[in-house]
LOTOR-173203 format. One record per residue (C-alpha): residue number from 1; residue in one letter; x, y, z. Coordinates in nm, 4 decimals. Layout:
<nodes>
{seq: NUM | type: A | u: X | v: Y | w: Z};
...
</nodes>
This chain:
<nodes>
{seq: 1 | type: M | u: 1.3798 | v: -9.3100 | w: 0.3651};
{seq: 2 | type: A | u: 1.5809 | v: -9.2535 | w: 0.0460};
{seq: 3 | type: P | u: 1.4421 | v: -9.4111 | w: -0.2927};
{seq: 4 | type: T | u: 1.7183 | v: -9.6648 | w: -0.4097};
{seq: 5 | type: P | u: 1.7316 | v: -9.8066 | w: -0.7307};
{seq: 6 | type: N | u: 1.5136 | v: -10.1225 | w: -0.6349};
{seq: 7 | type: N | u: 1.1892 | v: -9.9347 | w: -0.4606};
{seq: 8 | type: D | u: 1.2081 | v: -9.5698 | w: -0.6762};
{seq: 9 | type: P | u: 0.9080 | v: -9.6126 | w: -0.8989};
{seq: 10 | type: S | u: 1.0998 | v: -9.4026 | w: -1.2097};
{seq: 11 | type: N | u: 1.3062 | v: -9.7169 | w: -1.2537};
{seq: 12 | type: N | u: 1.0332 | v: -9.9095 | w: -1.3240};
{seq: 13 | type: P | u: 0.9144 | v: -9.8662 | w: -1.7180};
{seq: 14 | type: T | u: 0.5140 | v: -9.8706 | w: -1.7797};
{seq: 15 | type: F | u: 0.6444 | v: -10.1038 | w: -2.1044};
{seq: 16 | type: R | u: 0.9369 | v: -10.3031 | w: -2.1756};
{seq: 17 | type: E | u: 1.0062 | v: -10.5086 | w: -2.4631};
{seq: 18 | type: V | u: 1.3590 | v: -10.6542 | w: -2.5587};
{seq: 19 | type: I | u: 1.3635 | v: -10.8338 | w: -2.9094};
{seq: 20 | type: Y | u: 1.6429 | v: -11.0594 | w: -2.9931};
{seq: 21 | type: P | u: 1.7176 | v: -11.1915 | w: -3.3488};
{seq: 22 | type: S | u: 1.4920 | v: -11.5283 | w: -3.3955};
{seq: 23 | type: L | u: 1.6565 | v: -11.8815 | w: -3.4171};
{seq: 24 | type: A | u: 1.6895 | v: -11.9220 | w: -3.7872};
{seq: 25 | type: P | u: 2.0075 | v: -11.6668 | w: -3.8211};
{seq: 26 | type: I | u: 2.1087 | v: -11.7564 | w: -3.4684};
{seq: 27 | type: S | u: 2.1455 | v: -12.1123 | w: -3.5803};
{seq: 28 | type: F | u: 2.3248 | v: -12.0057 | w: -3.9127};
{seq: 29 | type: A | u: 2.6016 | v: -11.8438 | w: -3.7354};
{seq: 30 | type: F | u: 2.6424 | v: -12.1328 | w: -3.4930};
{seq: 31 | type: F | u: 2.6596 | v: -12.3839 | w: -3.6999};
{seq: 32 | type: L | u: 2.8851 | v: -12.1799 | w: -3.9497};
{seq: 33 | type: L | u: 3.1536 | v: -12.1203 | w: -3.5969};
{seq: 34 | type: S | u: 3.1136 | v: -12.4871 | w: -3.6001};
{seq: 35 | type: S | u: 3.2115 | v: -12.5613 | w: -3.9504};
{seq: 36 | type: I | u: 3.4787 | v: -12.3223 | w: -3.9191};
{seq: 37 | type: G | u: 3.5912 | v: -12.4670 | w: -3.5607};
{seq: 38 | type: V | u: 3.6325 | v: -12.8303 | w: -3.8319};
{seq: 39 | type: I | u: 3.8140 | v: -12.6881 | w: -4.0418};
{seq: 40 | type: F | u: 4.0799 | v: -12.5277 | w: -3.8168};
{seq: 41 | type: A | u: 4.0732 | v: -12.8642 | w: -3.6583};
{seq: 42 | type: S | u: 4.1466 | v: -13.0729 | w: -3.9503};
{seq: 43 | type: A | u: 4.4193 | v: -12.8342 | w: -4.0659};
{seq: 44 | type: Y | u: 4.5839 | v: -12.7092 | w: -3.7196};
{seq: 45 | type: G | u: 4.4927 | v: -12.9990 | w: -3.5208};
{seq: 46 | type: S | u: 4.1988 | v: -12.9944 | w: -3.2746};
{seq: 47 | type: A | u: 4.3492 | v: -12.7432 | w: -2.9921};
{seq: 48 | type: W | u: 4.3364 | v: -12.4660 | w: -3.2698};
{seq: 49 | type: G | u: 4.0182 | v: -12.5849 | w: -3.3638};
{seq: 50 | type: W | u: 3.8402 | v: -12.5843 | w: -3.0210};
{seq: 51 | type: F | u: 4.0303 | v: -12.2267 | w: -2.9463};
{seq: 52 | type: V | u: 3.8889 | v: -12.0980 | w: -3.3009};
{seq: 53 | type: T | u: 3.4965 | v: -12.2332 | w: -3.2073};
{seq: 54 | type: L | u: 3.5250 | v: -12.0840 | w: -2.8647};
{seq: 55 | type: L | u: 3.6764 | v: -11.7751 | w: -3.0035};
{seq: 56 | type: L | u: 3.3882 | v: -11.7281 | w: -3.2926};
{seq: 57 | type: T | u: 3.1250 | v: -11.8529 | w: -2.9804};
{seq: 58 | type: I | u: 3.1911 | v: -11.5060 | w: -2.8303};
{seq: 59 | type: F | u: 3.2003 | v: -11.3214 | w: -3.1319};
{seq: 60 | type: I | u: 2.8860 | v: -11.4563 | w: -3.2223};
{seq: 61 | type: S | u: 2.7047 | v: -11.4234 | w: -2.8823};
{seq: 62 | type: T | u: 2.8192 | v: -11.0428 | w: -2.8498};
{seq: 63 | type: G | u: 2.6812 | v: -10.9736 | w: -3.1718};
{seq: 64 | type: I | u: 2.3410 | v: -11.1209 | w: -3.0748};
{seq: 65 | type: Y | u: 2.3418 | v: -10.9383 | w: -2.7447};
{seq: 66 | type: R | u: 2.4383 | v: -10.5716 | w: -2.9076};
{seq: 67 | type: S | u: 2.1824 | v: -10.6605 | w: -3.1592};
{seq: 68 | type: R | u: 1.8901 | v: -10.6740 | w: -2.9055};
{seq: 69 | type: L | u: 1.6002 | v: -10.3878 | w: -2.9829};
{seq: 70 | type: T | u: 1.5016 | v: -10.2429 | w: -2.6133};
{seq: 71 | type: I | u: 1.1625 | v: -10.0223 | w: -2.6077};
{seq: 72 | type: E | u: 1.0998 | v: -9.8812 | w: -2.3034};
{seq: 73 | type: V | u: 0.8650 | v: -9.6050 | w: -2.2000};
{seq: 74 | type: K | u: 0.9348 | v: -9.4430 | w: -1.8542};
{seq: 75 | type: D | u: 0.9582 | v: -9.1148 | w: -1.6713};
{seq: 76 | type: G | u: 0.7631 | v: -8.9476 | w: -1.9390};
{seq: 77 | type: K | u: 1.0116 | v: -9.0377 | w: -2.2315};
{seq: 78 | type: L | u: 1.0112 | v: -9.3077 | w: -2.4694};
{seq: 79 | type: F | u: 1.3336 | v: -9.5096 | w: -2.5067};
{seq: 80 | type: V | u: 1.4490 | v: -9.6936 | w: -2.7999};
{seq: 81 | type: A | u: 1.8035 | v: -9.8372 | w: -2.9125};
{seq: 82 | type: G | u: 1.9291 | v: -9.5989 | w: -2.7162};
{seq: 83 | type: A | u: 1.7438 | v: -9.2846 | w: -2.8365};
{seq: 84 | type: K | u: 1.5056 | v: -9.0922 | w: -2.6326};
{seq: 85 | type: I | u: 1.2125 | v: -8.8634 | w: -2.7146};
{seq: 86 | type: E | u: 1.0555 | v: -8.6684 | w: -2.4108};
{seq: 87 | type: K | u: 0.5917 | v: -8.6927 | w: -2.3846};
{seq: 88 | type: K | u: 0.6147 | v: -8.3276 | w: -2.5253};
{seq: 89 | type: F | u: 0.7539 | v: -8.3846 | w: -2.8872};
{seq: 90 | type: I | u: 0.5248 | v: -8.7278 | w: -2.9250};
{seq: 91 | type: G | u: 0.2437 | v: -8.6486 | w: -3.1683};
{seq: 92 | type: Q | u: -0.0136 | v: -8.9190 | w: -3.3405};
{seq: 93 | type: V | u: 0.1090 | v: -9.2480 | w: -3.2073};
{seq: 94 | type: T | u: 0.0187 | v: -9.5345 | w: -3.4841};
{seq: 95 | type: A | u: 0.0100 | v: -9.8941 | w: -3.4402};
{seq: 96 | type: L | u: 0.0868 | v: -10.0934 | w: -3.7546};
{seq: 97 | type: D | u: 0.0146 | v: -10.3906 | w: -3.9020};
{seq: 98 | type: S | u: 0.2813 | v: -10.6177 | w: -4.1250};
{seq: 99 | type: A | u: 0.1354 | v: -10.4491 | w: -4.4729};
{seq: 100 | type: G | u: 0.1750 | v: -10.0802 | w: -4.2879};
{seq: 101 | type: M | u: 0.5362 | v: -10.1964 | w: -4.1829};
{seq: 102 | type: K | u: 0.6251 | v: -10.2869 | w: -4.5483};
{seq: 103 | type: L | u: 0.5074 | v: -9.9962 | w: -4.6685};
{seq: 104 | type: L | u: 0.6538 | v: -9.7524 | w: -4.4341};
{seq: 105 | type: R | u: 1.0057 | v: -9.9775 | w: -4.4461};
{seq: 106 | type: G | u: 0.9858 | v: -9.9562 | w: -4.8731};
{seq: 107 | type: R | u: 0.7656 | v: -9.7306 | w: -5.0506};
{seq: 108 | type: D | u: 0.6579 | v: -9.4557 | w: -4.8183};
{seq: 109 | type: A | u: 0.9670 | v: -9.4207 | w: -4.6378};
{seq: 110 | type: N | u: 1.1350 | v: -9.1163 | w: -4.5419};
{seq: 111 | type: A | u: 1.5159 | v: -9.1357 | w: -4.5324};
{seq: 112 | type: I | u: 1.5630 | v: -8.9288 | w: -4.2375};
{seq: 113 | type: A | u: 1.3008 | v: -9.1061 | w: -4.0397};
{seq: 114 | type: F | u: 1.4668 | v: -9.2483 | w: -3.7159};
{seq: 115 | type: T | u: 1.4253 | v: -9.6230 | w: -3.7619};
{seq: 116 | type: A | u: 1.4749 | v: -9.9304 | w: -3.5105};
{seq: 117 | type: I | u: 1.3143 | v: -10.2389 | w: -3.7261};
{seq: 118 | type: R | u: 1.3862 | v: -10.5819 | w: -3.7195};
{seq: 119 | type: F | u: 1.3020 | v: -10.7993 | w: -4.0449};
{seq: 120 | type: W | u: 1.1660 | v: -11.0842 | w: -3.8764};
{seq: 121 | type: I | u: 0.8800 | v: -10.8853 | w: -3.6412};
{seq: 122 | type: K | u: 0.5655 | v: -10.8224 | w: -3.8465};
{seq: 123 | type: G | u: 0.4314 | v: -10.5087 | w: -3.6316};
{seq: 124 | type: G | u: 0.5142 | v: -10.2251 | w: -3.5375};
{seq: 125 | type: V | u: 0.4337 | v: -9.8115 | w: -3.4240};
{seq: 126 | type: K | u: 0.5125 | v: -9.5234 | w: -3.6143};
{seq: 127 | type: V | u: 0.5674 | v: -9.2540 | w: -3.3481};
{seq: 128 | type: E | u: 0.5242 | v: -8.8537 | w: -3.4812};
{seq: 129 | type: V | u: 0.8049 | v: -8.6451 | w: -3.3741};
{seq: 130 | type: K | u: 0.6251 | v: -8.2819 | w: -3.3163};
{seq: 131 | type: D | u: 0.9526 | v: -8.0941 | w: -3.2562};
{seq: 132 | type: A | u: 1.0353 | v: -7.7798 | w: -3.4928};
{seq: 133 | type: N | u: 1.4160 | v: -7.8041 | w: -3.4642};
{seq: 134 | type: D | u: 1.4380 | v: -8.2104 | w: -3.5120};
{seq: 135 | type: P | u: 1.4223 | v: -8.2851 | w: -3.8534};
{seq: 136 | type: V | u: 1.2459 | v: -8.6328 | w: -3.7720};
{seq: 137 | type: P | u: 0.9354 | v: -8.6426 | w: -3.9156};
{seq: 138 | type: Y | u: 0.8717 | v: -9.0113 | w: -3.7105};
{seq: 139 | type: W | u: 1.0014 | v: -9.2980 | w: -3.5616};
{seq: 140 | type: L | u: 0.9180 | v: -9.6341 | w: -3.7079};
{seq: 141 | type: I | u: 0.9752 | v: -9.8885 | w: -3.4160};
{seq: 142 | type: S | u: 0.9307 | v: -10.2717 | w: -3.4888};
{seq: 143 | type: S | u: 0.7520 | v: -10.4469 | w: -3.2002};
{seq: 144 | type: K | u: 0.5750 | v: -10.7625 | w: -3.1237};
{seq: 145 | type: H | u: 0.3469 | v: -10.5774 | w: -2.8985};
{seq: 146 | type: T | u: 0.2044 | v: -10.2892 | w: -3.0909};
{seq: 147 | type: E | u: -0.1266 | v: -10.2163 | w: -2.8697};
{seq: 148 | type: K | u: 0.0426 | v: -10.1929 | w: -2.5528};
{seq: 149 | type: L | u: 0.2886 | v: -10.0094 | w: -2.6721};
{seq: 150 | type: V | u: 0.0943 | v: -9.7729 | w: -2.8079};
{seq: 151 | type: S | u: -0.1063 | v: -9.7271 | w: -2.4951};
{seq: 152 | type: A | u: 0.2057 | v: -9.6916 | w: -2.2674};
{seq: 153 | type: I | u: 0.2977 | v: -9.4107 | w: -2.5029};
{seq: 154 | type: N | u: -0.0547 | v: -9.2525 | w: -2.5257};
{seq: 155 | type: K | u: -0.0592 | v: -9.2497 | w: -2.1046};
{seq: 156 | type: L | u: 0.2561 | v: -9.0508 | w: -2.0979};
</nodes>
């Protein structure tokens, strides 16, 4: 029987994490767009107010969806935010706590490092790149499950 997308084991990642924005910025955005809707309703009538509110809700929802961070480990590769790296190019993988992430995002940051970070996530993972043709020294990835991610990458 030919493999299908549903029963093909290569389609099942060994690790998958999707990070969405926290509730605070989402709430702020929706309260802001509600205020803008009320302003339009008072100036141009309730139909325009509802239209503007609906339009802004679609824009905000699209922005929230597009700003998610997806991390997957599968098929001998690490996929992060649309980028991928093969196992043979992965060096040392280090789990970082809040203090380690602060250092690598700030004082000890390398300007050409690949960063997939979200400021509301405390922990993360540093993945060193060992490719002579790639100037990127490491990937810095925010993760809520740092130990699981490190384990999955090391099992590649």
